[in-house]
TINU-307699 format. One record per residue (C-alpha): x, y, z; residue number from 1; residue in three letters. Coordinates in steps of 0.5 Angstrom, whole numbers, always signed. Example, Ala and Ser with C-alpha at 12.3 -4.5 7.8 and 13.67 -1.06 7.14 Angstrom:
BEGIN
    xx    yy    zz  nr rest
   +25    -9   +16   1  ALA
   +27    -2   +14   2  SER
//
This chain:
BEGIN
    xx    yy    zz  nr rest
  +133  +131  +238   1  MET
  +133  +133  +231   2  ALA
  +131  +140  +229   3  ASN
  +127  +140  +222   4  MET
  +126  +147  +222   5  ASN
  +127  +149  +214   6  PRO
  +130  +155  +216   7  LYS
  +137  +156  +219   8  ARG
  +138  +160  +226   9  ASN
  +140  +167  +224  10  GLY
  +146  +171  +226  11  MET
  +146  +176  +231  12  PRO
  +149  +183  +228  13  THR
  +150  +190  +230  14  GLN
  +144  +194  +228  15  ASP
  +146  +197  +221  16  ALA
  +145  +204  +223  17  SER
  +150  +203  +229  18  VAL
  +155  +199  +225  19  ARG
  +155  +204  +219  20  ALA
  +159  +208  +223  21  HIS
  +164  +204  +227  22  ASN
  +169  +198  +225  23  PHE
  +167  +193  +230  24  ASP
  +165  +186  +228  25  GLU
  +158  +186  +224  26  VAL
  +156  +179  +226  27  ALA
  +156  +177  +233  28  LEU
  +156  +170  +233  29  GLY
  +152  +164  +236  30  TYR
  +151  +163  +243  31  SER
  +152  +156  +246  32  GLU
  +144  +154  +246  33  GLU
  +144  +157  +238  34  THR
  +150  +153  +236  35  ALA
  +147  +146  +239  36  ILE
  +140  +148  +236  37  ASP
  +143  +149  +229  38  GLU
  +148  +143  +230  39  ALA
  +141  +139  +231  40  ASN
  +139  +141  +224  41  ARG
  +145  +136  +221  42  CYS
  +142  +130  +218  43  LEU
  +149  +126  +219  44  ASN
  +148  +124  +212  45  CYS
  +152  +117  +211  46  LYS
  +155  +120  +204  47  ASN
  +157  +127  +207  48  MET
  +156  +131  +201  49  PRO
  +158  +137  +205  50  CYS
  +165  +135  +205  51  VAL
  +166  +134  +198  52  SER
  +165  +142  +197  53  GLY
  +170  +144  +202  54  CYS
  +177  +145  +199  55  PRO
  +181  +143  +205  56  VAL
  +176  +137  +207  57  LYS
  +174  +138  +214  58  ILE
  +170  +133  +217  59  GLN
  +164  +137  +217  60  ILE
  +158  +132  +220  61  PRO
  +163  +129  +225  62  GLU
  +165  +136  +228  63  PHE
  +158  +138  +228  64  ILE
  +156  +132  +232  65  GLY
  +161  +134  +237  66  LYS
  +157  +140  +238  67  ILE
  +150  +137  +239  68  LYS
  +154  +133  +245  69  GLU
  +156  +140  +247  70  GLY
  +163  +138  +247  71  ASP
  +166  +144  +243  72  PHE
  +173  +143  +244  73  GLU
  +173  +136  +241  74  ALA
  +169  +139  +235  75  ALA
  +175  +144  +235  76  TYR
  +180  +139  +235  77  GLN
  +176  +135  +229  78  ILE
  +176  +142  +225  79  ILE
  +184  +143  +226  80  THR
  +186  +136  +223  81  LYS
  +184  +139  +217  82  SER
  +184  +147  +218  83  SER
  +190  +151  +221  84  SER
  +185  +158  +221  85  LEU
  +178  +156  +223  86  PRO
  +176  +162  +226  87  ALA
  +178  +166  +220  88  VAL
  +174  +161  +215  89  CYS
  +168  +161  +219  90  GLY
  +168  +168  +218  91  ARG
  +170  +170  +211  92  VAL
  +169  +163  +207  93  CYS
  +164  +163  +202  94  PRO
  +160  +157  +205  95  GLN
  +154  +158  +201  96  GLU
  +158  +156  +194  97  THR
  +162  +151  +197  98  GLN
  +160  +146  +203  99  CYS
  +153  +149  +205 100  GLU
  +151  +148  +197 101  SER
  +152  +141  +198 102  LYS
  +148  +140  +204 103  CYS
  +142  +136  +204 104  VAL
  +138  +141  +208 105  ARG
  +138  +146  +203 106  GLY
  +134  +142  +198 107  ILE
  +127  +144  +201 108  LYS
  +130  +149  +206 109  GLY
  +136  +153  +208 110  GLU
  +142  +149  +209 111  SER
  +146  +148  +216 112  VAL
  +150  +154  +218 113  GLY
  +156  +150  +217 114  ILE
  +160  +157  +217 115  GLY
  +157  +160  +223 116  ARG
  +158  +153  +227 117  LEU
  +165  +153  +225 118  GLU
  +166  +160  +227 119  ARG
  +163  +159  +234 120  PHE
  +167  +153  +235 121  VAL
  +173  +157  +234 122  ALA
  +171  +163  +238 123  ASP
  +169  +158  +244 124  TRP
  +176  +155  +244 125  HIS
  +180  +161  +243 126  ASN
  +176  +164  +249 127  THR
  +176  +158  +254 128  PHE
  +182  +153  +252 129  CYS
  +188  +155  +256 130  THR
  +192  +148  +254 131  GLU
  +198  +150  +249 132  GLU
  +198  +146  +243 133  PRO
  +204  +140  +243 134  THR
  +210  +142  +239 135  ARG
  +212  +136  +235 136  PRO
  +219  +133  +235 137  GLU
  +223  +136  +229 138  SER
  +224  +131  +223 139  ASN
  +230  +135  +221 140  GLY
  +227  +138  +215 141  HIS
  +227  +145  +213 142  LYS
  +222  +149  +209 143  VAL
  +221  +156  +207 144  ALA
  +214  +159  +206 145  ILE
  +214  +166  +202 146  VAL
  +208  +170  +204 147  GLY
  +204  +169  +211 148  SER
  +197  +169  +207 149  GLY
  +192  +164  +208 150  PRO
  +196  +159  +203 151  SER
  +202  +160  +206 152  GLY
  +200  +160  +213 153  LEU
  +196  +153  +212 154  THR
  +202  +150  +208 155  CYS
  +206  +152  +214 156  ALA
  +201  +149  +219 157  GLY
  +201  +143  +216 158  ASP
  +208  +142  +215 159  LEU
  +209  +144  +223 160  ALA
  +205  +139  +225 161  LYS
  +209  +133  +222 162  LYS
  +215  +136  +225 163  GLY
  +218  +140  +219 164  TYR
  +222  +146  +221 165  GLU
  +218  +152  +218 166  VAL
  +220  +159  +217 167  THR
  +215  +164  +214 168  VAL
  +218  +170  +210 169  TYR
  +213  +176  +210 170  GLU
  +214  +183  +206 171  ALA
  +210  +187  +211 172  LEU
  +211  +188  +218 173  HIS
  +205  +184  +220 174  THR
  +203  +177  +219 175  ALA
  +197  +175  +216 176  GLY
  +197  +177  +208 177  GLY
  +191  +179  +205 178  VAL
  +187  +177  +212 179  LEU
  +190  +183  +215 180  VAL
  +191  +188  +210 181  TYR
  +185  +186  +205 182  GLY
  +179  +184  +210 183  ILE
  +176  +190  +214 184  PRO
  +176  +189  +222 185  GLU
  +168  +189  +221 186  PHE
  +169  +183  +218 187  ARG
  +175  +180  +220 188  LEU
  +178  +183  +227 189  PRO
  +185  +183  +227 190  LYS
  +186  +180  +234 191  ARG
  +183  +173  +231 192  ILE
  +188  +173  +225 193  VAL
  +193  +174  +231 194  ALA
  +191  +169  +235 195  GLN
  +191  +164  +229 196  GLU
  +198  +166  +228 197  VAL
  +200  +165  +235 198  GLU
  +198  +158  +235 199  THR
  +202  +156  +229 200  LEU
  +208  +160  +233 201  LYS
  +207  +155  +238 202  LYS
  +207  +149  +234 203  LEU
  +214  +151  +232 204  GLY
  +213  +156  +226 205  VAL
  +218  +162  +225 206  THR
  +215  +168  +222 207  ILE
  +220  +173  +219 208  GLU
  +217  +180  +217 209  THR
  +220  +186  +213 210  ASN
  +223  +181  +208 211  ILE
  +221  +182  +201 212  VAL
  +223  +175  +197 213  ILE
  +226  +177  +191 214  GLY
  +229  +183  +194 215  LYS
  +232  +182  +201 216  THR
  +233  +175  +199 217  LEU
  +232  +171  +193 218  THR
  +229  +164  +192 219  VAL
  +236  +161  +191 220  ASP
  +239  +164  +197 221  GLU
  +233  +161  +201 222  LEU
  +236  +154  +198 223  PHE
  +243  +156  +200 224  ASP
  +241  +157  +207 225  MET
  +239  +150  +208 226  GLY
  +232  +150  +206 227  TYR
  +230  +143  +202 228  GLU
  +223  +146  +199 229  ALA
  +220  +153  +198 230  VAL
  +213  +154  +198 231  PHE
  +211  +161  +194 232  ILE
  +204  +164  +197 233  GLY
  +206  +171  +196 234  SER
  +199  +173  +193 235  GLY
  +196  +177  +188 236  ALA
  +198  +184  +190 237  GLY
  +198  +188  +184 238  LEU
  +192  +192  +182 239  PRO
  +189  +192  +176 240  ASN
  +186  +199  +173 241  PHE
  +181  +200  +167 242  MET
  +186  +204  +163 243  GLY
  +181  +210  +162 244  ILE
  +182  +217  +162 245  PRO
  +183  +221  +169 246  GLY
  +186  +214  +173 247  GLU
  +192  +218  +175 248  SER
  +188  +224  +179 249  LEU
  +189  +225  +186 250  ASN
  +183  +221  +189 251  GLY
  +183  +215  +185 252  VAL
  +185  +209  +189 253  TYR
  +186  +202  +188 254  SER
  +182  +198  +193 255  ALA
  +188  +194  +195 256  ASN
  +191  +201  +197 257  GLU
  +185  +204  +200 258  PHE
  +184  +198  +204 259  LEU
  +191  +197  +206 260  THR
  +191  +204  +208 261  ARG
  +185  +203  +213 262  SER
  +186  +196  +215 263  ASN
  +194  +196  +216 264  LEU
  +196  +203  +216 265  MET
  +190  +205  +221 266  LYS
  +189  +211  +217 267  SER
  +182  +212  +220 268  TYR
  +185  +215  +226 269  ARG
  +186  +222  +227 270  ASP
  +192  +225  +224 271  ASN
  +195  +219  +221 272  PRO
  +202  +218  +218 273  GLU
  +198  +215  +212 274  THR
  +192  +219  +210 275  PRO
  +186  +217  +206 276  ILE
  +179  +220  +204 277  MET
  +174  +222  +209 278  LYS
  +168  +225  +207 279  GLY
  +165  +227  +200 280  GLY
  +162  +222  +195 281  GLN
  +165  +215  +193 282  VAL
  +164  +211  +187 283  ALA
  +167  +204  +188 284  VAL
  +168  +200  +181 285  VAL
  +167  +193  +181 286  GLY
  +162  +188  +184 287  GLY
  +166  +183  +188 288  GLY
  +167  +182  +196 289  ASN
  +173  +187  +195 290  VAL
  +169  +192  +192 291  ALA
  +164  +191  +198 292  MET
  +169  +192  +203 293  ASP
  +172  +198  +200 294  ALA
  +165  +201  +200 295  ALA
  +163  +199  +207 296  ARG
  +170  +202  +209 297  THR
  +169  +209  +206 298  ALA
  +162  +209  +209 299  LEU
  +165  +208  +216 300  ARG
  +171  +213  +214 301  LEU
  +165  +219  +214 302  GLY
  +163  +219  +206 303  ALA
  +156  +222  +205 304  GLU
  +154  +217  +200 305  LYS
  +158  +211  +197 306  VAL
  +156  +208  +190 307  TYR
  +158  +201  +187 308  ILE
  +159  +202  +180 309  VAL
  +158  +195  +176 310  TYR
  +157  +193  +169 311  ARG
  +152  +187  +170 312  ARG
  +146  +186  +174 313  SER
  +145  +184  +181 314  MET
  +144  +177  +179 315  GLU
  +151  +177  +176 316  GLU
  +154  +181  +182 317  LEU
  +160  +176  +185 318  PRO
  +160  +178  +192 319  ALA
  +157  +174  +197 320  ARG
  +150  +175  +198 321  ARG
  +151  +176  +206 322  GLU
  +156  +182  +204 323  GLU
  +151  +185  +199 324  VAL
  +145  +185  +204 325  GLU
  +150  +188  +209 326  HIS
  +152  +193  +205 327  ALA
  +145  +195  +203 328  LYS
  +142  +195  +210 329  GLU
  +148  +200  +211 330  GLU
  +146  +205  +206 331  GLY
  +151  +203  +200 332  ILE
  +148  +205  +193 333  ILE
  +148  +200  +188 334  PHE
  +149  +203  +181 335  ASN
  +148  +197  +176 336  LEU
  +149  +196  +169 337  LEU
  +153  +202  +168 338  CYS
  +161  +202  +166 339  ASN
  +166  +208  +167 340  PRO
  +169  +211  +161 341  VAL
  +172  +217  +164 342  GLU
  +174  +220  +171 343  ILE
  +173  +227  +171 344  LEU
  +178  +232  +175 345  GLY
  +179  +239  +177 346  LYS
  +185  +242  +179 347  ASN
  +188  +235  +179 348  GLY
  +183  +232  +184 349  PHE
  +177  +228  +182 350  VAL
  +171  +232  +181 351  SER
  +166  +226  +178 352  GLY
  +166  +220  +174 353  ILE
  +163  +219  +167 354  THR
  +159  +212  +166 355  CYS
  +155  +209  +160 356  VAL
  +149  +205  +161 357  ARG
  +150  +197  +159 358  MET
  +145  +191  +158 359  GLU
  +146  +184  +158 360  LEU
  +147  +180  +152 361  GLY
  +149  +172  +151 362  GLU
  +153  +168  +156 363  PRO
  +161  +169  +156 364  ASP
  +165  +163  +156 365  GLU
  +164  +162  +164 366  ARG
  +156  +163  +163 367  GLY
  +156  +170  +165 368  ARG
  +152  +174  +161 369  ARG
  +156  +179  +157 370  ARG
  +155  +187  +158 371  PRO
  +154  +191  +152 372  ILE
  +154  +198  +152 373  GLU
  +148  +202  +150 374  ILE
  +150  +208  +145 375  PRO
  +149  +215  +147 376  ASN
  +147  +213  +154 377  SER
  +153  +217  +158 378  GLU
  +152  +220  +164 379  PHE
  +156  +223  +170 380  THR
  +156  +222  +177 381  MET
  +159  +227  +182 382  ASP
  +164  +224  +186 383  VAL
  +170  +226  +190 384  ASP
  +173  +219  +190 385  THR
  +174  +213  +186 386  VAL
  +176  +206  +188 387  ILE
  +178  +201  +183 388  MET
  +176  +194  +185 389  SER
  +177  +190  +178 390  ILE
  +182  +185  +181 391  GLY
  +189  +184  +182 392  THR
  +195  +180  +179 393  SER
  +201  +177  +182 394  PRO
  +207  +181  +183 395  ASN
  +212  +180  +178 396  PRO
  +218  +181  +183 397  LEU
  +219  +173  +185 398  ILE
  +219  +171  +178 399  LYS
  +224  +176  +175 400  SER
  +229  +174  +181 401  THR
  +228  +166  +180 402  THR
  +231  +163  +174 403  GLU
  +227  +157  +171 404  GLY
  +220  +159  +174 405  LEU
  +214  +159  +169 406  GLU
  +208  +164  +169 407  VAL
  +202  +164  +165 408  ASN
  +200  +170  +161 409  ARG
  +197  +173  +167 410  ARG
  +203  +173  +171 411  GLY
  +201  +167  +175 412  GLY
  +206  +162  +177 413  ILE
  +205  +155  +173 414  VAL
  +204  +149  +178 415  VAL
  +202  +142  +177 416  ASN
  +196  +138  +181 417  GLU
  +201  +138  +187 418  ASP
  +203  +145  +187 419  GLY
  +210  +144  +184 420  LEU
  +213  +149  +179 421  THR
  +217  +148  +174 422  SER
  +223  +149  +178 423  ARG
  +225  +143  +182 424  HIS
  +224  +144  +190 425  GLY
  +219  +150  +189 426  VAL
  +212  +150  +190 427  TYR
  +206  +155  +190 428  ALA
  +199  +156  +191 429  GLY
  +194  +161  +192 430  GLY
  +193  +168  +189 431  ASP
  +200  +167  +186 432  ALA
  +198  +162  +182 433  VAL
  +190  +163  +180 434  THR
  +190  +171  +181 435  GLY
  +185  +174  +186 436  ALA
  +181  +168  +189 437  ALA
  +178  +166  +196 438  THR
  +181  +165  +202 439  VAL
  +179  +158  +203 440  ILE
  +181  +156  +196 441  SER
  +188  +159  +197 442  ALA
  +188  +154  +204 443  MET
  +186  +148  +200 444  GLY
  +192  +150  +195 445  ALA
  +197  +151  +201 446  GLY
  +195  +144  +204 447  LYS
  +196  +140  +197 448  THR
  +203  +143  +197 449  ALA
  +204  +141  +204 450  ALA
  +202  +134  +202 451  GLN
  +207  +134  +196 452  ALA
  +213  +137  +200 453  ILE
  +212  +132  +205 454  ASP
  +212  +126  +200 455  LYS
  +218  +129  +197 456  ALA
  +222  +130  +203 457  LEU
  +220  +124  +207 458  SER
//
């Protein structure tokens, strides 16, 4: 029976006063009854507008239809025809600006909770299904994947399903890329990523860790090893800074370093080998999802106060609304319409940050109102730690060691609509091409490249 409630089913969460002090997952997931009730809000539109908003083109009404019937495993199989990482996507994709933004139910109410249903289906499968995936017969072709983030894993999964012998080369000691070093445990538990990676291994994907392409091996050497195509999904791990005085002080981190220390190096433990701030007052500069992750992580590490310092207003904040609301509930302080101009120090350590007030002017080329400094509006915040979260760029290592690979002025690898670079047989996608973007857009690029590689080699 159709559920015409204009509001979606809420997502159960840990109480804010409790979760602010632990790294357990904040969102607890739908029950079977709630998932079926939410699925019954779907109108099964004939033209399926939600699918047009999905970068990997999951057949959304079809998998939701199976949830309505209570056939959760069938729903999972439908999703995995298009996505190699359903448990990840259900948690971290910005569905509100993609598939859910196209949902007809959103015209006069709230859209169907597509992401929450995808998460439910993936978690149900991982909990109850014991059947091993069938490994396809080899087609005799070999492909190398550089990087085990969302674009690399997606490309690897799609090619493995077609019988390709795929090897993924990862620079770090754990597979998952930004999914393990960049996204905190309370948003994306590492066991979820490990399960997704294990599924790909069972399909025949080989994962080689601690290998830095461009240093341990070059792209040219991969071709010498018999690979017929190479996909570069090395991400954008080079942090950006503002270039203001004081950025070299002790206590200044890039968000990339800060989150990697916490997520991958486990610096939150007692007596860690890789230390990190614990306690004090923290300013996080930036307003994206990474800034929210860094701020909420700092809080869990024992910070007394954590500030988001962002030069635009709440309406322009690029982070997901859900993450912003969670941050507010946990006590993160939003200091908006201000911009840092200097980080202050004492004895080589951070002692404060000087900011100026901003106001919003005319929209820029992307439609966002341009921030303008208000004269004589300087003020100082007393903080012990500053975390810069103003974006990242692709690491230049691969470009500098790969002849004939064209990059743009921002360091992103230049590709055509199929993900093919200026170098024959070399494809690229995700943040290595676009700079820091979303998990699902990187997955879409990996899927596009896999289709192009298959077409070229088969």
